[in-house]
KOLVEXKOL-225631 format. One record per residue (C-alpha): residue number from 1; x, y negated, z. Coordinates in nm, 3 decimals, always signed. Each point is the difference from the previous one (the first is absolute). Layout:
FINU resi       u       v       w
FINU  NUM       X       Y       Z
...
END
This chain:
FINU resi       u       v       w
FINU    1  -3.564 +10.820 +12.351
FINU    2  -0.111  +0.270  +0.249
FINU    3  -0.129  -0.264  +0.224
FINU    4  -0.192  -0.176  -0.269
FINU    5  -0.139  +0.319  -0.125
FINU    6  -0.143  +0.123  +0.374
FINU    7  -0.023  -0.283  +0.216
FINU    8  -0.386  -0.057  -0.185
FINU    9  -0.125  +0.317  +0.116
FINU   10  +0.049  -0.079  +0.314
FINU   11  -0.041  -0.402  +0.014
FINU   12  -0.064  -0.314  -0.146
FINU   13  +0.370  -0.081  +0.059
FINU   14  +0.347  +0.050  +0.183
FINU   15  +0.276  -0.201  +0.075
FINU   16  +0.348  +0.186  +0.015
FINU   17  +0.374  -0.063  +0.133
FINU   18  +0.271  +0.195  -0.024
FINU   19  +0.354  -0.073  +0.159
FINU   20  +0.326  +0.170  -0.031
FINU   21  +0.294  -0.061  +0.198
FINU   22  -0.099  -0.337  +0.102
FINU   23  -0.131  -0.120  -0.328
FINU   24  -0.362  -0.053  -0.084
FINU   25  +0.008  +0.243  -0.401
FINU   26  -0.388  -0.018  -0.050
FINU   27  -0.323  -0.218  +0.094
FINU   28  -0.308  -0.015  -0.128
FINU   29  -0.347  -0.041  -0.018
FINU   30  -0.241  +0.249  -0.217
FINU   31  -0.373  -0.078  -0.087
FINU   32  -0.233  -0.219  +0.202
FINU   33  -0.016  -0.200  +0.338
FINU   34  -0.320  -0.049  -0.052
FINU   35  -0.252  +0.158  -0.260
FINU   36  -0.277  -0.296  +0.015
FINU   37  +0.237  -0.252  -0.067
FINU   38  +0.208  +0.214  -0.215
FINU   39  +0.328  -0.124  +0.163
FINU   40  +0.313  +0.204  -0.024
FINU   41  +0.197  +0.123  +0.278
FINU   42  +0.390  -0.154  +0.039
FINU   43  +0.253  +0.107  +0.244
FINU   44  -0.078  -0.282  +0.234
FINU   45  -0.418  +0.136  +0.031
FINU   46  -0.042  +0.094  +0.359
FINU   47  -0.194  +0.291  +0.094
FINU   48  -0.120  +0.186  +0.341
FINU   49  +0.320  +0.241  +0.088
FINU   50  -0.238  +0.204  +0.216
FINU   51  +0.182  +0.202  +0.233
FINU   52  +0.344  -0.123  -0.144
FINU   53  -0.112  -0.299  +0.297
FINU   54  +0.108  +0.295  +0.239
FINU   55  +0.389  -0.045  -0.086
FINU   56  -0.044  -0.382  +0.159
FINU   57  -0.183  +0.118  +0.330
FINU   58  +0.274  +0.218  +0.035
FINU   59  +0.286  -0.270  -0.019
FINU   60  -0.176  -0.240  +0.194
FINU   61  -0.086  +0.294  +0.275
FINU   62  +0.431  +0.044  -0.018
FINU   63  +0.110  -0.367  +0.002
FINU   64  -0.195  -0.006  +0.352
FINU   65  +0.212  +0.289  +0.044
FINU   66  +0.318  -0.185  -0.036
FINU   67  -0.100  -0.299  +0.182
FINU   68  -0.058  +0.267  +0.266
FINU   69  -0.383  -0.133  +0.094
FINU   70  -0.125  +0.398  -0.063
FINU   71  +0.199  +0.311  -0.025
FINU   72  -0.104  +0.314  -0.212
FINU   73  -0.055  +0.216  +0.245
FINU   74  -0.231  -0.265  +0.220
FINU   75  -0.352  +0.115  +0.042
FINU   76  -0.245  -0.136  -0.185
FINU   77  -0.222  -0.087  +0.295
FINU   78  +0.267  -0.239  +0.077
FINU   79  -0.117  -0.233  -0.262
FINU   80  -0.382  +0.110  -0.069
FINU   81  -0.083  -0.005  +0.374
FINU   82  -0.374  +0.228  +0.008
FINU   83  +0.126  +0.224  -0.243
FINU   84  -0.036  +0.358  +0.121
FINU   85  +0.288  +0.260  -0.038
FINU   86  -0.186  +0.301  +0.071
FINU   87  +0.208  +0.152  +0.222
FINU   88  +0.276  -0.026  -0.267
FINU   89  +0.308  -0.258  -0.041
FINU   90  -0.041  -0.182  -0.340
FINU   91  +0.285  -0.233  -0.112
FINU   92  +0.071  -0.262  -0.213
FINU   93  +0.269  +0.237  -0.235
FINU   94  -0.334  +0.264  -0.001
FINU   95  -0.185  -0.260  -0.178
FINU   96  +0.274  -0.133  -0.232
FINU   97  +0.052  +0.399  -0.087
FINU   98  -0.355  +0.086  -0.043
FINU   99  +0.013  +0.253  +0.299
FINU  100  -0.217  -0.160  +0.279
FINU  101  -0.309  +0.289  -0.014
FINU  102  -0.226  -0.317  -0.043
FINU  103  -0.269  +0.056  -0.280
FINU  104  -0.062  -0.208  -0.315
FINU  105  -0.210  -0.282  +0.059
FINU  106  -0.214  +0.077  -0.315
FINU  107  -0.115  +0.262  +0.277
FINU  108  -0.195  -0.251  +0.189
FINU  109  -0.372  -0.017  -0.061
FINU  110  -0.054  -0.340  +0.004
FINU  111  -0.385  +0.005  +0.018
FINU  112  +0.002  -0.289  -0.214
FINU  113  -0.093  +0.020  -0.411
FINU  114  +0.255  -0.064  -0.229
FINU  115  +0.257  -0.031  +0.269
FINU  116  +0.289  -0.105  -0.199
FINU  117  -0.133  -0.317  -0.085
FINU  118  -0.037  -0.128  +0.308
FINU  119  +0.245  -0.204  +0.200
FINU  120  +0.137  +0.151  +0.340
FINU  121  +0.254  -0.066  +0.233
FINU  122  +0.330  +0.218  +0.067
FINU  123  -0.192  +0.029  +0.321
FINU  124  -0.326  +0.159  -0.073
FINU  125  +0.155  +0.263  -0.247
FINU  126  +0.266  +0.100  +0.281
FINU  127  -0.265  -0.025  +0.260
FINU  128  -0.202  +0.256  -0.244
FINU  129  +0.316  +0.210  -0.055
FINU  130  +0.064  +0.039  +0.388
FINU  131  -0.293  +0.182  +0.046
FINU  132  +0.128  +0.307  -0.261
FINU  133  +0.164  +0.276  +0.116
FINU  134  +0.401  +0.070  -0.111
FINU  135  +0.040  +0.210  -0.290
FINU  136  +0.330  +0.166  +0.173
FINU  137  +0.266  -0.037  +0.234
FINU  138  +0.181  -0.359  -0.104
FINU  139  +0.356  +0.152  -0.149
FINU  140  -0.140  +0.334  -0.065
FINU  141  -0.094  -0.046  -0.371
FINU  142  -0.018  -0.270  -0.282
FINU  143  -0.363  -0.145  -0.142
FINU  144  +0.005  -0.274  -0.206
FINU  145  -0.233  -0.238  +0.166
FINU  146  -0.108  -0.346  -0.079
FINU  147  -0.106  -0.026  +0.369
FINU  148  +0.407  -0.018  +0.109
FINU  149  +0.066  -0.322  -0.175
FINU  150  -0.304  -0.192  +0.104
FINU  151  +0.108  +0.056  +0.319
FINU  152  +0.330  -0.097  -0.112
FINU  153  -0.135  -0.317  -0.106
FINU  154  -0.221  -0.086  +0.319
FINU  155  +0.365  +0.063  +0.232
FINU  156  +0.206  -0.251  -0.225
FINU  157  -0.269  -0.257  +0.099
FINU  158  -0.029  +0.071  +0.390
FINU  159  +0.378  -0.030  -0.010
FINU  160  +0.061  -0.223  -0.225
FINU  161  -0.287  -0.299  +0.116
FINU  162  -0.068  -0.052  -0.384
FINU  163  -0.225  +0.163  -0.233
FINU  164  +0.088  +0.301  -0.230
FINU  165  +0.011  -0.223  -0.345
FINU  166  +0.152  -0.293  +0.216
FINU  167  +0.319  +0.219  +0.118
FINU  168  +0.065  +0.140  -0.334
FINU  169  -0.043  -0.324  -0.203
FINU  170  +0.236  -0.185  +0.271
FINU  171  +0.232  +0.297  +0.051
FINU  172  +0.030  +0.208  -0.272
FINU  173  -0.175  -0.181  -0.340
FINU  174  +0.169  -0.301  +0.031
FINU  175  +0.326  +0.067  +0.135
FINU  176  +0.058  +0.199  -0.315
FINU  177  -0.202  -0.201  -0.277
FINU  178  -0.264  +0.230  -0.012
FINU  179  -0.237  -0.293  -0.209
FINU  180  -0.307  +0.245  -0.131
FINU  181  -0.031  +0.215  +0.309
FINU  182  -0.234  -0.071  +0.232
FINU  183  -0.284  +0.184  +0.255
FINU  184  -0.325  -0.006  -0.257
FINU  185  -0.281  -0.240  +0.058
FINU  186  -0.277  +0.002  -0.309
FINU  187  -0.089  -0.396  +0.102
FINU  188  +0.379  -0.105  -0.066
FINU  189  +0.077  -0.095  -0.374
FINU  190  +0.326  +0.188  -0.108
FINU  191  +0.191  -0.077  -0.286
FINU  192  +0.036  +0.317  -0.221
FINU  193  -0.218  +0.251  +0.186
FINU  194  -0.141  +0.308  -0.197
FINU  195  -0.359  +0.106  +0.019
FINU  196  -0.060  +0.389  +0.117
FINU  197  -0.221  +0.199  -0.181
FINU  198  -0.120  +0.353  +0.062
FINU  199  -0.035  +0.223  -0.260
FINU  200  -0.387  +0.213  +0.017
FINU  201  -0.014  +0.248  -0.278
FINU  202  +0.259  -0.123  -0.220
FINU  203  -0.123  -0.386  +0.031
FINU  204  +0.177  -0.284  +0.196
FINU  205  -0.202  -0.152  +0.237
FINU  206  +0.051  -0.316  +0.231
FINU  207  +0.144  +0.152  +0.330
FINU  208  -0.216  -0.037  +0.328
FINU  209  +0.053  -0.226  +0.236
FINU  210  +0.176  +0.171  +0.274
FINU  211  +0.063  -0.239  +0.344
FINU  212  +0.398  -0.011  +0.081
FINU  213  -0.062  +0.000  +0.359
FINU  214  -0.064  +0.404  -0.063
FINU  215  +0.332  +0.012  -0.168
FINU  216  +0.161  -0.221  +0.218
FINU  217  +0.417  +0.102  +0.031
FINU  218  -0.051  +0.340  -0.133
FINU  219  -0.070  -0.165  -0.348
FINU  220  -0.148  -0.409  -0.042
FINU  221  +0.332  -0.142  -0.155
FINU  222  -0.009  -0.131  -0.367
FINU  223  +0.338  -0.016  -0.196
FINU  224  +0.195  +0.000  -0.338
FINU  225  +0.241  +0.220  -0.175
FINU  226  +0.264  -0.274  +0.062
FINU  227  -0.066  -0.039  +0.351
FINU  228  +0.034  +0.386  +0.073
FINU  229  +0.326  -0.008  -0.162
FINU  230  +0.124  -0.282  +0.213
FINU  231  -0.142  +0.175  +0.306
FINU  232  +0.184  +0.301  -0.087
FINU  233  +0.317  -0.192  -0.054
FINU  234  -0.043  -0.147  +0.388
FINU  235  -0.067  +0.335  +0.146
FINU  236  +0.348  +0.138  -0.181
FINU  237  +0.212  -0.302  +0.093
FINU  238  -0.080  -0.025  +0.341
FINU  239  -0.174  -0.302  -0.008
FINU  240  -0.302  +0.070  +0.198
FINU  241  +0.114  +0.288  +0.218
FINU  242  +0.368  +0.099  +0.118
FINU  243  +0.125  +0.294  -0.210
FINU  244  -0.060  +0.297  +0.300
FINU  245  -0.359  -0.112  +0.005
FINU  246  -0.025  +0.032  -0.346
FINU  247  +0.210  +0.311  -0.035
FINU  248  -0.211  +0.147  +0.277
FINU  249  -0.348  -0.155  -0.169
FINU  250  +0.089  +0.184  -0.349
FINU  251  +0.035  +0.373  +0.187
FINU  252  -0.226  +0.235  +0.026
FINU  253  -0.132  +0.029  +0.403
FINU  254  +0.054  +0.327  +0.155
FINU  255  -0.310  +0.191  +0.152
FINU  256  +0.013  +0.154  +0.339
FINU  257  +0.073  +0.338  -0.165
FINU  258  +0.288  -0.154  -0.139
FINU  259  -0.143  +0.027  -0.435
FINU  260  +0.049  -0.333  -0.138
FINU  261  -0.308  -0.179  -0.110
FINU  262  +0.032  -0.214  -0.383
FINU  263  -0.081  -0.343  +0.146
FINU  264  +0.211  -0.219  +0.218
FINU  265  -0.086  -0.321  +0.125
FINU  266  -0.245  -0.161  -0.289
FINU  267  +0.160  +0.222  -0.241
FINU  268  -0.036  +0.317  -0.200
FINU  269  +0.348  +0.191  -0.014
FINU  270  -0.043  +0.270  -0.270
FINU  271  +0.268  +0.229  -0.145
FINU  272  -0.107  +0.155  -0.334
FINU  273  +0.246  +0.171  -0.189
FINU  274  +0.264  -0.091  +0.222
FINU  275  -0.085  -0.379  -0.094
FINU  276  -0.090  -0.229  +0.323
FINU  277  -0.235  -0.243  -0.049
FINU  278  -0.142  -0.270  +0.218
FINU  279  -0.327  -0.157  -0.028
FINU  280  -0.400  -0.045  +0.036
FINU  281  -0.272  -0.006  -0.187
FINU  282  -0.363  -0.136  +0.064
FINU  283  -0.368  +0.013  -0.103
FINU  284  -0.222  -0.228  +0.113
FINU  285  -0.318  -0.127  -0.177
FINU  286  +0.044  -0.084  -0.390
FINU  287  +0.394  +0.043  +0.052
FINU  288  +0.254  +0.238  -0.010
FINU  289  +0.391  -0.040  +0.073
FINU  290  +0.359  +0.143  +0.073
FINU  291  +0.301  -0.115  +0.042
FINU  292  +0.258  +0.247  +0.032
FINU  293  +0.388  -0.002  +0.016
FINU  294  +0.270  +0.271  -0.093
FINU  295  +0.340  -0.075  +0.197
FINU  296  +0.231  +0.226  -0.157
FINU  297  -0.093  -0.155  -0.331
FINU  298  -0.064  -0.367  +0.134
FINU  299  -0.315  +0.028  -0.179
FINU  300  -0.316  -0.189  +0.102
FINU  301  -0.304  +0.029  -0.146
FINU  302  -0.390  -0.195  +0.083
FINU  303  -0.298  +0.005  -0.203
FINU  304  -0.325  -0.169  +0.131
END
């Protein structure tokens, strides 16, 4: 009742899955997947997941760490050769934990009208980012920033020799049977793909086009509630990473002054009213997403 009464104030439709003690106890689609065709959302509906993509990027990096192809304390210049460190050491761990001091790429003046619609190579964006000063000394502060995960995507490509999306398909999606998860491509026909909407003075409009090259490894994936629950299970069961790597990924990072941040490697770690949660949200044109796990209650919730 609560969902069906409330979702429509924010969006034309949503899909929900709740699992407790390893069993799905609720999964349902609400509202419309496409307002023009009047199609309902179903649990299989495929949505943009925005920044939940960062979990996949982090796990891909950690797989390469486990294979000893990279180390958490490697400087990023080892892989992104002409990137200037501005006299500071920026490590892979700094990127994973949003402690690099690198500015958000949204601050780049592209000098191109509607730059968000243009396909850029990762190199062009990284090159522009390199020209901006650091915001703070790496490791001294936590500042959530898409640039960090954009750079990690490029490092995955450099180290593996594969395109970011190819690496994920081969080493992650295929390995654990994620059949509805992919890198967003507007030209590919994707079964059950939902249309995105924005709300303009209380009225829904079709969301404007944005190039996935502007979000890349920080936000370009599509998925559905079933796949995200399968992803959660695979991580918890040690199917993709060793247990100690997973524990580290879901522990808060310690800043230089000894304070704990609320972020591990691709996961927010929060403690509200003494209830621990591990999860991530996503917000991208036309879509909102959230997935959250309460380990003490073994309760997993995903809303797209």
